[in-house]
PAZAPA-4460 file (N, C-alpha, C; in steps of 0.05 Angstrom, whole numbers, plus 32768, in hexadecimal, padded with zeros to 4 digits):
% residues 143
    n_x    n_y    n_z   ca_x   ca_y   ca_z    c_x    c_y    c_z   seq   type   mol
   8011   7FE8   8000   8000   8000   8000   8012   8019   8000     1      X     A
   8026   801A   8011   8037   8031   8013   8046   8035   7FF9     2      X     A
   804E   801F   7FEC   805D   8020   7FD3   804B   802D   7FBD     3      X     A
   8031   8025   7FBC   801E   8030   7FA9   801A   804E   7FAD     4      X     A
   8018   8056   7FC6   8014   8073   7FCC   802D   8083   7FC4     5      X     A
   8045   8077   7FC9   805D   8084   7FC1   805F   8088   7FA3     6      X     A
   8057   8073   7F94   8057   8074   7F77   8045   808A   7F6C     7      X     A
   802C   808C   7F78   8019   80A0   7F70   8024   80BC   7F76     8      X     A
   8031   80BF   7F8D   803C   80D9   7F95   8053   80E1   7F82     9      X     A
   8063   80CE   7F7A   8079   80D4   7F67   806E   80DC   7F4C    10      X     A
   8059   80CE   7F43   804D   80D6   7F29   8041   80F2   7F2B    11      X     A
   8033   80F8   7F40   8026   8112   7F43   803C   8128   7F44    12      X     A
   8052   8122   7F52   8067   8136   7F54   8075   813A   7F39    13      X     A
   8079   8124   7F2A   8085   8126   7F10   8073   8137   7EFD    14      X     A
   8059   8132   7EFE   8047   8141   7EED   8047   815F   7EF4    15      X     A
   8048   8166   7F0E   8049   8182   7F16   8063   818F   7F0E    16      X     A
   8079   8180   7F11   8093   818B   7F09   8094   818F   7EEB    17      X     A
   8089   817D   7EDC   8089   817F   7EBF   8078   8198   7EB6    18      X     A
   8061   819C   7EC3   8050   81B3   7EBD   805F   81CD   7EC2    19      X     A
   806E   81CE   7ED8   807E   81E6   7EDD   8094   81EA   7EC8    20      X     A
   80A0   81D4   7EC0   80B6   81D6   7EAE   80AE   81DD   7E91    21      X     A
   8095   81D7   7E89   808D   81DF   7E6E   8082   81FB   7E6D    22      X     A
   807A   8206   7E84   806F   8221   7E84   8083   8236   7E7B    23      X     A
   8079   8248   7E6A   808A   825D   7E60   8089   8260   7E42    24      X     A
   809A   8270   7E37   809B   8275   7E1A   80AF   8262   7E0D    25      X     A
   80A7   8259   7DF5   80B8   8246   7DE6   80BB   8250   7DC9    26      X     A
   80D2   824C   7DBE   80D7   8252   7DA2   80D2   8237   7D94    27      X     A
   80BC   8237   7D84   80B3   821E   7D78   80B3   8220   7D5A    28      X     A
   80B1   8208   7D4D   80AF   8207   7D30   80A0   81EF   7D28    29      X     A
   8092   81F2   7D11   8085   81DC   7D04   8091   81DA   7CE8    30      X     A
   8096   81C2   7CDE   80A1   81BF   7CC4   808B   81B6   7CB1    31      X     A
   8086   81C6   7C9C   8071   81C1   7C88   807E   81C0   7C6D    32      X     A
   807C   81AA   7C5F   8088   81A7   7C44   80A6   81AF   7C44    33      X     A
   80B4   81A7   7C58   80D1   81AC   7C5A   80D8   81C8   7C63    34      X     A
   80C4   81D9   7C68   80C9   81F5   7C70   80C3   81F7   7C8E    35      X     A
   80D7   8201   7C9D   80D4   8204   7CBA   80C6   821F   7CC0    36      X     A
   80AF   821E   7CCE   80A0   8235   7CD4   80A2   823B   7CF2    37      X     A
   80B1   8250   7CF9   80B5   8256   7D16   809D   8266   7D21    38      X     A
   8098   8262   7D3B   8084   8271   7D49   808A   8270   7D67    39      X     A
   807D   8281   7D76   8080   8282   7D93   8069   8273   7D9F    40      X     A
   806F   8262   7DB3   805C   8251   7DC1   805D   8258   7DDE    41      X     A
   8046   825C   7DEB   8045   8261   7E07   8036   824A   7E15    42      X     A
   8042   823E   7E29   8035   8229   7E38   8032   8232   7E55    43      X     A
   801B   822B   7E61   8016   8232   7E7D   8004   821C   7E88    44      X     A
   8000   821D   7EA3   7FEE   820A   7EB0   7FFA   8200   7ECA    45      X     A
   7FEB   81EE   7ED7   7FF4   81E3   7EF0   7FEC   81C5   7EF0    46      X     A
   7FFC   81B5   7EFD   7FF7   8199   7EFE   7FF7   818D   7EE2    47      X     A
   7FE4   817C   7EDC   7FE3   8170   7EC1   7FD3   8181   7EAD    48      X     A
   7FC7   8197   7EB7   7FB7   81A8   7EA5   7FC9   81BD   7E99    49      X     A
   7FC9   81BF   7E7E   7FDB   81D1   7E70   7FCB   81E1   7E5C    50      X     A
   7FD2   81FA   7E58   7FC6   820B   7E43   7FDD   8213   7E31    51      X     A
   7FD7   8213   7E17   7FEB   821C   7E04   7FE0   8233   7DF3    52      X     A
   7FF2   8243   7DE9   7FEA   8259   7DD7   8001   825D   7DC4    53      X     A
   7FFB   8261   7DAA   8010   8269   7D98   8009   8284   7D8C    54      X     A
   801D   8291   7D82   8019   82AC   7D78   801C   82AC   7D5A    55      X     A
   8007   82B7   7D4D   8007   82BA   7D30   8009   82D8   7D2C    56      X     A
   8022   82E2   7D2B   8026   82FF   7D2B   801E   830A   7D46    57      X     A
   800C   831D   7D47   8002   8328   7D61   7FEA   8318   7D6C    58      X     A
   7FDF   8306   7D5C   7FC8   82F7   7D64   7FD0   82DF   7D76    59      X     A
   7FC4   82DD   7D8D   7FC9   82C7   7DA0   7FB4   82B2   7D9C    60      X     A
   7FBC   829A   7D95   7FA9   8284   7D90   7FAB   8271   7DA8    61      X     A
   7F96   826F   7DB8   7F96   825F   7DD1   7F8A   8244   7DCD    62      X     A
   7F95   8230   7DDB   7F8B   8215   7DD9   7F70   8212   7DE7    63      X     A
   7F61   81FD   7DE0   7F48   81F7   7DED   7F4C   81E4   7E04    64      X     A
   7F62   81D4   7E03   7F68   81C2   7E1A   7F85   81B9   7E18    65      X     A
   7F8F   81AE   7E2D   7FAA   81A4   7E2D   7FB0   8194   7E46    66      X     A
   7FC2   8181   7E43   7FC9   8171   7E5A   7FE6   8168   7E58    67      X     A
   7FF1   8162   7E6F   800D   8159   7E71   800D   813E   7E7F    68      X     A
   8018   812A   7E72   8019   810F   7E7D   8031   810D   7E8F    69      X     A
   802F   80FC   7EA4   8046   80F9   7EB6   8060   80F1   7EA9    70      X     A
   805F   80E2   7E93   8077   80D9   7E86   8082   80EE   7E73    71      X     A
   8076   8106   7E72   8081   811C   7E62   8073   8121   7E48    72      X     A
   805D   8114   7E43   804E   8119   7E2A   803D   8132   7E2D    73      X     A
   803C   8142   7E18   802C   815B   7E18   8018   8159   7E02    74      X     A
   7FFF   8160   7E07   7FEA   8161   7DF3   7FDB   817B   7DF7    75      X     A
   7FDA   818B   7DE2   7FCC   81A5   7DE2   7FBA   81A5   7DCA    76      X     A
   7FA0   81AA   7DCE   7F8D   81AA   7DB8   7F82   81C5   7DB2    77      X     A
   7F7D   81CA   7D99   7F71   81E3   7D8F   7F59   81DA   7D7E    78      X     A
   7F42   81D4   7D8C   7F2B   81C8   7D80   7F20   81D9   7D69    79      X     A
   7F1F   81F3   7D6C   7F14   8204   7D57   7F25   8206   7D3E    80      X     A
   7F3E   81FC   7D40   7F50   81FA   7D28   7F51   81DE   7D1E    81      X     A
   7F45   81CB   7D2C   7F48   81AF   7D25   7F65   81A6   7D27    82      X     A
   7F72   81AF   7D3C   7F8F   81AB   7D3F   7F96   81A1   7D5B    83      X     A
   7FAD   8193   7D5D   7FB8   818B   7D76   7FD6   818A   7D75    84      X     A
   7FE3   818F   7D8B   8000   818E   7D8E   8006   8178   7DA1    85      X     A
   8016   8164   7D98   801F   814E   7DA9   803E   814F   7DAA    86      X     A
   8049   8150   7DC2   8066   8152   7DC4   806F   8143   7DDD    87      X     A
   808A   813E   7DDE   8097   8131   7DF5   80B2   813E   7DF8    88      X     A
   80BE   813A   7E10   80D9   8145   7E16   80EE   8135   7E07    89      X     A
   8101   8143   7DFB   8118   8135   7DEF   812F   8149   7DEF    90      X     A
   8144   8143   7DFE   815C   8153   7DFF   8156   8170   7E06    91      X     A
   8145   8175   7E1A   813F   8190   7E23   812D   819F   7E11    92      X     A
   8120   8192   7DFE   810E   81A0   7DEB   80F4   8190   7DEA    93      X     A
   80E0   819C   7DDE   80C7   818E   7DD8   80C8   8186   7DBB    94      X     A
   80C1   816D   7DB6   80C0   8163   7D9A   80A7   8153   7D97    95      X     A
   809B   8154   7D7F   8083   8145   7D7A   8077   814D   7D5F    96      X     A
   805C   814F   7D60   804F   8157   7D47   8037   8169   7D4D    97      X     A
   8032   817A   7D3A   801B   818C   7D39   8009   8181   7D23    98      X     A
   7FF1   8179   7D2A   7FDE   816E   7D17   7FC7   8181   7D12    99      X     A
   7FC2   8187   7CF9   7FAC   8199   7CF3   7F9D   818D   7CDB   100      X     A
   7F83   818A   7CDE   7F72   817E   7CCA   7F7C   8163   7CC1   101      X     A
   7F86   8154   7CD3   7F90   8139   7CCE   7FAC   8137   7CC2   102      X     A
   7FB9   814E   7CBD   7FD4   814E   7CB2   7FE9   8153   7CC8   103      X     A
   7FFB   8140   7CCE   800F   8144   7CE3   8028   8153   7CD8   104      X     A
   8033   8165   7CE8   804B   8174   7CE1   805F   8172   7CF8   105      X     A
   8078   816D   7CF2   808C   816C   7D07   808D   8186   7D17   106      X     A
   8090   8183   7D31   8090   819A   7D44   80A8   8198   7D56   107      X     A
   80B4   81AF   7D5C   80CB   81B0   7D6E   80CA   81CB   7D7C   108      X     A
   80D1   81CC   7D96   80D2   81E5   7DA5   80E8   81E4   7DBA   109      X     A
   80F5   81FB   7DBD   8109   8200   7DD2   8101   8218   7DE2   110      X     A
   8109   8218   7DFC   8103   822F   7E0C   810C   8249   7DFF   111      X     A
   80FB   825D   7E01   8102   8276   7DF5   8118   8284   7E05   112      X     A
   812B   828F   7DF7   8141   829D   7E04   8139   82BB   7E07   113      X     A
   8140   82C7   7E1D   813B   82E4   7E1F   814B   82F3   7E0B   114      X     A
   8141   830A   7E01   8150   831A   7DEE   816A   8324   7DFC   115      X     A
   817F   8329   7DEC   8197   8333   7DF8   8193   834F   7E04   116      X     A
   81A1   8354   7E1A   819F   836E   7E27   81AD   8384   7E17   117      X     A
   81A1   839B   7E16   81AF   83B1   7E08   81C7   83BA   7E18   118      X     A
   81DB   83C6   7E0B   81F3   83D0   7E1A   81EA   83E5   7E2E   119      X     A
   81FA   83E6   7E44   81F3   83F9   7E5A   81F6   8416   7E50   120      X     A
   8209   841C   7E41   820D   8437   7E37   820D   8436   7E19   121      X     A
   8202   844B   7E0D   8202   844C   7DF0   821D   8455   7DE6   122      X     A
   8226   844B   7DCF   8240   8453   7DC4   823F   8470   7DBB   123      X     A
   8255   847D   7DBD   8257   8499   7DB5   826C   849C   7D9F   124      X     A
   8266   84AD   7D8C   8279   84B0   7D76   8294   84BA   7D7F   125      X     A
   8294   84CC   7D92   82AE   84D7   7D9B   82C0   84C2   7DA8   126      X     A
   82B4   84AC   7DB1   82C4   8497   7DBE   82D7   848A   7DAA   127      X     A
   82D1   848C   7D90   82E2   847F   7D7C   82F4   8494   7D6F   128      X     A
   82F6   84AC   7D7A   8309   84C0   7D70   82FE   84D2   7D5B   129      X     A
   82E5   84CF   7D54   82D9   84E1   7D40   82C3   84F1   7D4C   130      X     A
   82BD   8507   7D41   82A7   8517   7D4B   8290   8513   7D38   131      X     A
   8278   8518   7D42   8260   8514   7D32   8260   8529   7D1B   132      X     A
   8256   8521   7D03   8255   8534   7CED   8243   854B   7CF4   133      X     A
   824A   8563   7CEB   823A   857B   7CF0   822A   8582   7CD7   134      X     A
   8213   858E   7CDC   8203   8597   7CC6   8211   85B0   7CB9   135      X     A
   820D   85B4   7C9F   8219   85CC   7C93   820E   85E5   7CA1   136      X     A
   821E   85FA   7CA1   8218   8612   7CB0   81FC   861D   7CA8   137      X     A
   81F4   861B   7C90   81DB   8626   7C87   81C3   8617   7C94   138      X     A
   81C7   85FD   7C9B   81B2   85ED   7CA7   81B2   85EC   7CC5   139      X     A
   81C5   85FA   7CD2   81C6   85F9   7CEF   81B0   860C   7CFA   140      X     A
   81A5   8604   7D11   8191   8615   7D1E   819F   862F   7D27   141      X     A
   8191   8645   7D24   819B   865F   7D2D   81AE   866C   7D1A   142      X     A
   81B1   8662   7D01   81C2   866F   7CEE   81B2   867B   7CD8   143      X     A
***
């Protein structure tokens, strides 16, 4: 009895940890006719319940349902599109397929990287030994 309870607790903990680890933004792609189509994917949720959304330009397309299996399987459905996303963990990424209208397409996603930070100070022309070009005298204010 204790062994069974421990097994259930481990599965529940693994499912919760997996849900936390998939939450966030992902740089994803679907391959259609040999062409890789990149898009941003957002996953959120708690426990085994997951919500997904992808971005088509500025349009956010939200899933109708989603779940995360204890062994790492992800299923997100978009019923109004007749589509579903099925993926699993592989080498720190999500891999699987996106199926729409019965046609499966290879899918892959990696965690989104934050954009690089801008430099602390802006470069100045004088720093490289030159001065900024001046407008001709006739175009200067006050002349």
